[in-house]
C-alpha positions as CSV (number, residue, x, y, z in Angstrom):
1,M,-47.9,18.5,31.4
2,I,-49.1,21.8,33.3
3,S,-46.3,24.4,31.5
4,T,-47.3,21.7,28.4
5,L,-51.0,22.9,28.1
6,L,-49.8,26.4,28.4
7,E,-47.1,26.2,25.7
8,G,-49.8,24.8,23.7
9,N,-51.8,27.3,23.5
10,K,-49.5,29.7,22.7
11,R,-48.8,28.1,19.6
12,F,-52.6,27.9,19.1
13,V,-52.8,31.5,19.6
14,S,-50.0,32.1,17.0
15,D,-50.5,29.1,14.4
16,D,-54.6,29.3,14.2
17,F,-55.8,31.6,16.0
18,E,-54.2,34.8,15.1
19,K,-55.0,33.8,11.8
20,E,-58.3,32.8,11.6
21,K,-59.3,35.9,13.8
22,E,-62.6,36.3,11.8
23,F,-63.8,32.8,12.5
24,Y,-63.4,33.2,16.2
25,N,-64.3,37.2,16.5
26,A,-67.5,35.1,15.4
27,L,-68.1,32.7,18.0
28,L,-67.7,35.6,20.5
29,K,-70.6,37.0,20.1
30,D,-73.1,33.6,19.3
31,Q,-72.9,29.7,19.0
32,R,-75.3,27.3,17.1
33,P,-74.5,24.0,17.7
34,T,-75.9,21.6,15.9
35,V,-75.4,18.3,18.0
36,L,-75.5,17.2,21.9
37,W,-72.2,15.3,22.5
38,I,-72.7,13.1,25.3
39,G,-69.7,11.5,25.8
40,C,-67.8,9.0,27.8
41,S,-64.9,11.4,30.0
42,D,-61.9,8.9,28.3
43,S,-59.2,11.2,27.6
44,R,-58.9,9.0,24.5
45,V,-62.0,10.2,23.5
46,A,-61.4,13.8,22.1
47,V,-65.1,14.5,20.5
48,N,-63.5,17.2,18.2
49,T,-60.4,15.1,17.3
50,I,-62.8,11.9,15.7
51,T,-65.5,13.8,14.2
52,N,-63.2,16.4,12.6
53,T,-65.6,19.1,14.4
54,R,-64.2,22.6,14.9
55,P,-65.2,25.0,18.0
56,G,-68.9,26.0,18.1
57,E,-70.0,23.0,16.1
58,V,-71.0,20.5,18.8
59,F,-72.1,20.9,22.6
60,V,-70.4,18.6,24.5
61,H,-71.2,16.7,28.0
62,R,-68.3,14.3,29.5
63,N,-68.9,11.7,32.5
64,V,-68.1,8.5,33.3
65,G,-69.6,6.1,31.0
66,N,-71.4,8.1,29.0
67,I,-74.4,7.8,31.6
68,V,-77.5,10.1,31.3
69,A,-78.6,9.9,35.3
70,T,-81.9,11.7,35.8
71,N,-80.7,12.9,39.0
72,D,-77.4,14.4,37.9
73,W,-77.9,18.1,37.9
74,N,-75.4,19.2,35.8
75,L,-76.7,16.6,32.6
76,S,-80.1,18.4,33.4
77,A,-78.5,21.9,33.2
78,V,-77.1,20.7,29.4
79,L,-80.3,19.1,28.3
80,E,-82.3,22.0,29.0
81,F,-80.3,24.4,27.8
82,S,-79.0,22.8,24.7
83,I,-83.2,21.9,23.7
84,N,-85.0,24.7,25.1
85,H,-82.7,27.2,24.3
86,L,-80.0,26.4,21.6
87,H,-82.9,24.8,20.5
88,I,-80.3,21.4,19.6
89,P,-81.8,19.3,16.8
90,D,-79.4,15.7,17.6
91,V,-78.2,15.0,20.8
92,V,-75.3,12.0,20.8
93,I,-74.9,9.5,23.2
94,C,-71.6,7.8,22.4
95,G,-70.3,5.0,24.4
96,H,-66.3,3.7,23.3
97,Y,-64.6,-0.2,23.4
98,G,-62.0,-0.5,26.5
99,C,-64.3,2.3,29.0
100,G,-62.8,1.6,32.3
101,G,-66.2,3.1,33.6
102,I,-68.2,-0.1,31.6
103,Q,-64.6,-2.5,33.3
104,A,-65.7,-1.0,36.6
105,L,-68.8,-2.6,36.4
106,D,-67.1,-6.5,37.2
107,E,-65.5,-5.1,40.2
108,V,-66.7,-6.8,43.3
109,N,-63.9,-5.4,45.9
110,T,-63.1,-2.0,45.6
111,E,-62.0,1.3,48.0
112,D,-63.7,3.0,45.4
113,K,-67.1,5.9,46.9
114,Y,-68.4,7.7,44.6
115,I,-67.7,5.6,41.0
116,P,-69.5,2.3,41.9
117,V,-72.6,4.9,43.5
118,W,-72.0,6.4,39.3
119,L,-72.0,3.7,38.0
120,I,-75.6,1.8,39.3
121,N,-77.0,3.9,36.3
122,A,-75.1,1.9,34.1
123,Y,-75.6,-1.6,36.2
124,K,-78.6,-2.5,34.1
125,A,-76.8,-2.4,30.5
126,K,-74.2,-5.4,32.5
127,E,-76.9,-7.3,33.3
128,R,-79.4,-7.5,30.8
129,V,-76.5,-8.9,28.3
130,D,-74.9,-11.1,31.2
131,E,-79.0,-11.8,30.8
132,K,-78.9,-13.0,27.0
133,I,-75.6,-14.9,27.4
134,H,-77.0,-17.0,30.4
135,A,-80.1,-18.1,28.5
136,L,-78.6,-18.8,25.2
137,H,-75.9,-21.3,26.9
138,I,-72.4,-20.2,25.6
139,D,-69.3,-18.9,26.9
140,I,-68.4,-16.0,25.2
141,A,-64.5,-13.7,26.0
142,T,-64.2,-11.3,27.9
143,E,-63.4,-8.5,25.6
144,Q,-66.4,-9.1,23.7
145,R,-69.0,-9.4,26.5
146,M,-67.0,-6.0,28.1
147,K,-68.3,-4.7,23.8
148,L,-71.4,-5.9,24.6
149,I,-72.2,-4.4,28.1
150,V,-71.3,-1.2,26.0
151,E,-73.5,-1.6,23.4
152,E,-76.1,-2.3,25.3
153,N,-74.9,0.7,27.8
154,V,-75.3,3.2,25.5
155,R,-78.9,1.9,24.9
156,L,-79.6,1.6,28.5
157,Q,-78.6,5.5,27.8
158,L,-80.8,6.6,25.6
159,E,-83.8,5.1,27.8
160,H,-82.6,7.5,30.5
161,L,-82.6,9.9,28.4
162,Q,-86.4,9.6,26.8
163,E,-87.8,9.8,30.8
164,Y,-86.9,13.3,30.4
165,P,-90.5,15.4,29.8
166,F,-88.7,18.4,27.8
167,V,-87.2,15.4,25.6
168,R,-90.3,13.5,25.6
169,K,-92.2,16.5,24.1
170,S,-88.8,17.6,21.5
171,L,-89.5,13.6,20.0
172,N,-93.6,14.2,20.0
173,D,-92.8,17.5,18.4
174,K,-90.0,16.3,16.0
175,S,-88.3,18.5,16.9
176,L,-85.5,16.1,18.3
177,N,-83.4,13.0,16.8
178,L,-81.3,11.0,19.7
179,H,-78.8,8.7,18.6
180,G,-76.5,6.1,20.0
181,W,-72.9,5.5,18.6
182,V,-69.9,3.2,20.1
183,Y,-66.2,4.6,18.8
184,D,-63.6,1.9,18.3
185,M,-60.2,3.0,19.5
186,A,-58.3,0.4,17.5
187,T,-60.0,1.8,13.8
188,G,-60.6,5.1,15.1
189,E,-64.4,4.6,13.6
190,I,-67.3,5.0,14.6
191,R,-70.6,2.6,15.1
192,I,-73.7,3.8,14.9
193,I,-75.6,2.0,18.1
194,R,-79.3,2.6,17.3
195,T,-81.4,5.9,16.1
196,E,-84.2,7.4,17.7
197,R,-86.4,9.4,15.1
198,P,-89.9,11.3,15.5
199,A,-92.5,8.7,14.0
200,K,-93.6,10.3,10.2
201,S,-97.2,11.4,10.2
């Protein structure tokens, strides 16, 4: 696979880079993305592919389960740079159906050390969905339950995002919008789950 990557890069240089030298030279000087994308690390959810965007348009942070953890210095730095320095006006948290991270929330006996600790940041999404199902006294298929947890996790991470003081400030200053989406691998479509926009004066 490593050889495939390097061969792919050679094709990129000859088939794309050389033909659009002016475009790529412009990217050398500056980047002006207008969206910060916080998504899952899943290899099947390629941001530029599913949104039909080009290099320089989307600033990207990915991790297992598209989680916003306020003790994650990597994400914190990405957010701070995106909002305070790049002045990006839109932040998207995008989950996806069939997420292995969300499915792992149900795993009790595991030898993994780091994944369960990381997923603590998504556990409340599972609790919320299970509480609703229990309160309604209904049976629900496992796949449908997982879809509901994926969607609830996006809502939960939007809440976590607003725990950052500079995010709240940007929302209050009406310079930032937050979006919660879910990508459906079965259809290729993105579903809008929630949008947080500044209140109109």
